[in-house]
TIRO-2110 file (N, C-alpha, C; in Angstrom, 1 decimal):
// TIRO-2110
67.3, 62.5, -35.3, N, 1, A
67.3, 62.0, -33.7, CA, 1, A
67.7, 63.1, -32.0, C, 1, A
69.2, 63.2, -32.9, N, 2, A
69.8, 64.6, -32.2, CA, 2, A
68.9, 65.8, -32.1, C, 2, A
69.5, 66.2, -34.0, N, 3, A
68.8, 67.1, -34.1, CA, 3, A
66.7, 67.7, -33.3, C, 3, A
66.1, 66.5, -33.4, N, 4, A
65.0, 66.8, -33.2, CA, 4, A
65.6, 67.7, -31.2, C, 4, A
65.5, 66.3, -30.4, N, 5, A
65.6, 66.7, -29.7, CA, 5, A
66.9, 68.2, -29.2, C, 5, A
67.2, 68.2, -29.7, N, 6, A
67.9, 69.9, -29.4, CA, 6, A
67.2, 70.8, -29.6, C, 6, A
66.0, 70.5, -31.2, N, 7, A
65.1, 71.5, -31.5, CA, 7, A
64.2, 72.2, -30.2, C, 7, A
63.5, 70.4, -29.4, N, 8, A
62.3, 71.1, -28.4, CA, 8, A
63.5, 71.6, -27.3, C, 8, A
64.6, 70.9, -26.8, N, 9, A
65.3, 71.9, -25.8, CA, 9, A
65.4, 73.9, -25.8, C, 9, A
65.4, 74.0, -27.3, N, 10, A
65.4, 74.5, -26.9, CA, 10, A
64.1, 76.1, -27.6, C, 10, A
63.5, 74.8, -28.2, N, 11, A
61.6, 75.8, -27.8, CA, 11, A
61.4, 75.8, -26.7, C, 11, A
61.7, 75.0, -25.5, N, 12, A
61.6, 74.2, -24.5, CA, 12, A
61.6, 75.9, -23.3, C, 12, A
62.8, 76.3, -23.9, N, 13, A
63.8, 77.0, -23.2, CA, 13, A
64.1, 77.9, -23.1, C, 13, A
62.3, 78.5, -24.3, N, 14, A
61.9, 80.1, -24.4, CA, 14, A
61.0, 80.2, -24.4, C, 14, A
59.5, 79.2, -24.4, N, 15, A
58.6, 78.8, -23.8, CA, 15, A
58.6, 79.8, -22.7, C, 15, A
59.8, 79.1, -21.8, N, 16, A
59.5, 80.1, -20.5, CA, 16, A
61.3, 80.6, -19.9, C, 16, A
61.1, 81.2, -21.1, N, 17, A
61.5, 82.7, -21.6, CA, 17, A
60.8, 84.7, -21.3, C, 17, A
61.9, 85.0, -20.3, N, 18, A
61.0, 86.2, -21.1, CA, 18, A
62.0, 87.0, -21.5, C, 18, A
61.0, 89.1, -21.3, N, 19, A
61.9, 89.3, -21.9, CA, 19, A
61.0, 90.8, -20.9, C, 19, A
62.9, 91.5, -20.6, N, 20, A
62.3, 93.3, -20.2, CA, 20, A
63.1, 93.4, -20.9, C, 20, A
62.3, 94.6, -20.7, N, 21, A
63.0, 96.2, -21.1, CA, 21, A
63.4, 97.3, -20.0, C, 21, A
63.9, 97.2, -20.1, N, 22, A
65.7, 98.7, -19.8, CA, 22, A
65.8, 100.0, -20.4, C, 22, A
65.3, 100.9, -19.2, N, 23, A
66.3, 101.7, -19.2, CA, 23, A
67.3, 102.5, -19.3, C, 23, A
68.9, 102.1, -19.1, N, 24, A
70.6, 102.5, -18.6, CA, 24, A
69.9, 103.8, -18.7, C, 24, A
70.6, 104.0, -17.1, N, 25, A
71.2, 105.3, -17.4, CA, 25, A
72.5, 106.1, -17.0, C, 25, A
72.5, 107.0, -17.8, N, 26, A
74.0, 107.7, -17.7, CA, 26, A
74.8, 107.2, -19.1, C, 26, A
74.6, 105.8, -20.2, N, 27, A
75.4, 105.4, -21.3, CA, 27, A
75.0, 106.6, -22.6, C, 27, A
76.7, 107.0, -23.1, N, 28, A
77.1, 107.7, -24.1, CA, 28, A
77.3, 107.5, -25.3, C, 28, A
78.1, 105.7, -25.3, N, 29, A
79.3, 105.9, -26.5, CA, 29, A
78.8, 104.0, -26.7, C, 29, A
79.4, 104.1, -27.3, N, 30, A
79.7, 102.2, -27.9, CA, 30, A
80.3, 101.4, -26.2, C, 30, A
81.8, 102.0, -26.5, N, 31, A
81.9, 101.0, -24.8, CA, 31, A
81.3, 101.8, -23.3, C, 31, A
80.5, 101.9, -22.7, N, 32, A
79.6, 102.0, -22.4, CA, 32, A
78.4, 100.3, -22.8, C, 32, A
77.8, 100.6, -23.9, N, 33, A
77.0, 99.6, -24.3, CA, 33, A
78.0, 97.7, -23.6, C, 33, A
79.4, 97.8, -24.7, N, 34, A
79.7, 96.5, -24.1, CA, 34, A
79.9, 96.7, -23.0, C, 34, A
79.7, 98.0, -22.2, N, 35, A
79.6, 97.6, -20.5, CA, 35, A
78.7, 96.6, -19.5, C, 35, A
77.8, 97.7, -20.4, N, 36, A
76.6, 97.1, -20.2, CA, 36, A
76.5, 95.8, -20.1, C, 36, A
76.3, 95.2, -22.1, N, 37, A
75.8, 94.0, -22.3, CA, 37, A
76.8, 93.1, -21.2, C, 37, A
77.4, 92.9, -20.8, N, 38, A
78.5, 91.8, -20.3, CA, 38, A
78.5, 92.0, -19.3, C, 38, A
77.8, 93.6, -18.3, N, 39, A
77.3, 93.1, -17.2, CA, 39, A
75.8, 92.7, -17.2, C, 39, A
75.3, 92.4, -18.3, N, 40, A
73.3, 91.7, -18.4, CA, 40, A
74.1, 90.1, -18.6, C, 40, A
74.6, 89.8, -19.6, N, 41, A
75.2, 88.6, -19.8, CA, 41, A
76.0, 88.0, -19.1, C, 41, A
76.4, 88.5, -17.7, N, 42, A
77.0, 87.9, -16.6, CA, 42, A
75.7, 87.2, -16.2, C, 42, A
75.1, 87.6, -16.0, N, 43, A
73.7, 87.3, -15.0, CA, 43, A
73.4, 85.1, -15.2, C, 43, A
72.9, 85.1, -14.5, N, 44, A
72.9, 83.9, -14.5, CA, 44, A
71.5, 83.6, -15.1, C, 44, A
71.4, 82.9, -16.0, N, 45, A
69.7, 83.0, -16.0, CA, 45, A
70.1, 84.2, -17.8, C, 45, A
70.7, 85.2, -17.7, N, 46, A
70.2, 85.1, -19.3, CA, 46, A
70.8, 85.1, -20.3, C, 46, A
69.7, 85.2, -21.1, N, 47, A
69.7, 84.6, -22.5, CA, 47, A
70.6, 85.6, -23.5, C, 47, A
70.6, 86.7, -23.5, N, 48, A
70.7, 86.7, -24.7, CA, 48, A
70.1, 88.7, -24.2, C, 48, A
71.2, 89.6, -24.6, N, 49, A
70.7, 91.0, -24.3, CA, 49, A
71.5, 92.7, -25.1, C, 49, A
70.6, 92.8, -25.4, N, 50, A
71.0, 93.3, -27.0, CA, 50, A
70.8, 95.5, -25.9, C, 50, A
72.0, 96.5, -26.2, N, 51, A
72.2, 97.3, -25.4, CA, 51, A
72.2, 98.7, -26.4, C, 51, A
71.3, 99.3, -26.1, N, 52, A
72.0, 100.8, -27.5, CA, 52, A
71.6, 101.9, -26.2, C, 52, A
73.3, 102.6, -27.2, N, 53, A
73.6, 103.5, -26.4, CA, 53, A
72.7, 105.4, -26.5, C, 53, A
72.5, 104.9, -28.0, N, 54, A
71.9, 106.1, -27.7, CA, 54, A
70.0, 106.6, -27.5, C, 54, A
69.8, 105.4, -27.5, N, 55, A
68.3, 105.9, -26.3, CA, 55, A
68.7, 105.6, -25.1, C, 55, A
69.9, 104.9, -24.5, N, 56, A
69.6, 104.5, -23.4, CA, 56, A
69.1, 103.4, -22.6, C, 56, A
68.8, 102.8, -23.9, N, 57, A
67.8, 100.4, -22.9, CA, 57, A
67.9, 99.6, -24.0, C, 57, A
68.0, 98.5, -22.6, N, 58, A
68.7, 97.6, -23.1, CA, 58, A
67.2, 96.6, -23.4, C, 58, A
67.6, 95.0, -24.2, N, 59, A
66.2, 94.3, -24.1, CA, 59, A
67.0, 93.3, -23.3, C, 59, A
66.6, 92.5, -23.1, N, 60, A
67.3, 91.7, -21.5, CA, 60, A
66.1, 90.0, -22.3, C, 60, A
66.9, 88.9, -22.9, N, 61, A
66.2, 87.9, -22.5, CA, 61, A
66.1, 87.0, -22.1, C, 61, A
65.4, 86.4, -20.2, N, 62, A
66.4, 85.8, -19.1, CA, 62, A
64.8, 84.2, -19.2, C, 62, A
66.2, 83.4, -18.7, N, 63, A
65.1, 82.4, -18.4, CA, 63, A
63.8, 83.5, -16.8, C, 63, A
63.0, 81.9, -16.9, N, 64, A
61.7, 82.7, -15.3, CA, 64, A
62.4, 82.8, -14.3, C, 64, A
63.6, 82.5, -13.5, N, 65, A
64.6, 82.5, -12.3, CA, 65, A
65.1, 84.1, -12.1, C, 65, A
65.7, 84.6, -13.1, N, 66, A
66.9, 86.3, -13.2, CA, 66, A
65.5, 86.9, -13.1, C, 66, A
65.8, 87.9, -12.1, N, 67, A
65.0, 88.8, -11.3, CA, 67, A
65.2, 90.5, -12.1, C, 67, A
64.3, 91.5, -11.5, N, 68, A
64.9, 93.1, -12.3, CA, 68, A
65.5, 93.2, -11.7, C, 68, A
66.6, 92.6, -9.6, N, 69, A
67.1, 94.0, -8.8, CA, 69, A
68.6, 91.8, -9.5, C, 69, A
68.3, 90.8, -9.6, N, 70, A
69.3, 90.3, -10.5, CA, 70, A
70.3, 91.4, -11.2, C, 70, A
69.6, 91.7, -12.2, N, 71, A
70.5, 92.8, -13.9, CA, 71, A
70.5, 94.0, -13.5, C, 71, A
69.8, 94.3, -12.3, N, 72, A
70.3, 96.0, -11.7, CA, 72, A
71.7, 95.8, -11.0, C, 72, A
71.9, 94.9, -10.2, N, 73, A
72.0, 94.7, -9.1, CA, 73, A
74.2, 94.5, -10.1, C, 73, A
74.2, 93.7, -11.2, N, 74, A
74.7, 93.9, -12.1, CA, 74, A
75.1, 95.1, -12.9, C, 74, A
74.4, 95.5, -13.9, N, 75, A
74.5, 96.8, -14.6, CA, 75, A
75.3, 97.8, -13.0, C, 75, A
74.5, 98.1, -12.3, N, 76, A
75.5, 98.9, -11.3, CA, 76, A
76.7, 99.5, -11.1, C, 76, A
77.6, 97.9, -11.6, N, 77, A
78.6, 97.1, -10.8, CA, 77, A
79.2, 97.9, -11.3, C, 77, A
78.9, 98.0, -12.9, N, 78, A
79.7, 99.0, -13.8, CA, 78, A
79.3, 100.5, -13.7, C, 78, A
78.5, 101.2, -13.4, N, 79, A
77.9, 102.4, -12.4, CA, 79, A
77.3, 103.1, -13.4, C, 79, A
76.2, 102.3, -13.4, N, 80, A
75.3, 102.6, -14.0, CA, 80, A
74.1, 102.3, -14.1, C, 80, A
72.3, 102.5, -13.8, N, 81, A
71.7, 102.0, -13.4, CA, 81, A
70.5, 101.2, -13.7, C, 81, A
69.4, 100.4, -14.2, N, 82, A
68.8, 99.7, -13.9, CA, 82, A
67.6, 99.8, -13.6, C, 82, A
66.7, 100.7, -14.8, N, 83, A
65.6, 100.7, -14.6, CA, 83, A
64.3, 99.9, -15.2, C, 83, A
63.2, 99.2, -14.9, N, 84, A
62.4, 98.4, -15.5, CA, 84, A
61.2, 99.3, -15.9, C, 84, A
61.3, 99.2, -17.5, N, 85, A
60.2, 100.4, -18.8, CA, 85, A
58.9, 99.4, -19.0, C, 85, A
57.8, 99.9, -19.1, N, 86, A
56.5, 98.9, -19.0, CA, 86, A
56.2, 99.3, -20.7, C, 86, A
END
């Protein structure tokens, strides 16, 4: 019974998830990706963040309450800037 409830909770949370694709200006090494990922994961409602310094991008999975501005502000505190990609 517990596994079913957990599965339903997970499916419900994924149903309301949003995927963001961001361009992160200024990343040039692995340490940069770690700093940006930590900043993104620190935003309440961010469920997952994959950051790639080679193409200066991030894919972020969030709940419906997270805004672009929230992520941009958090990334800016690390010295980088985030721009939404279409």
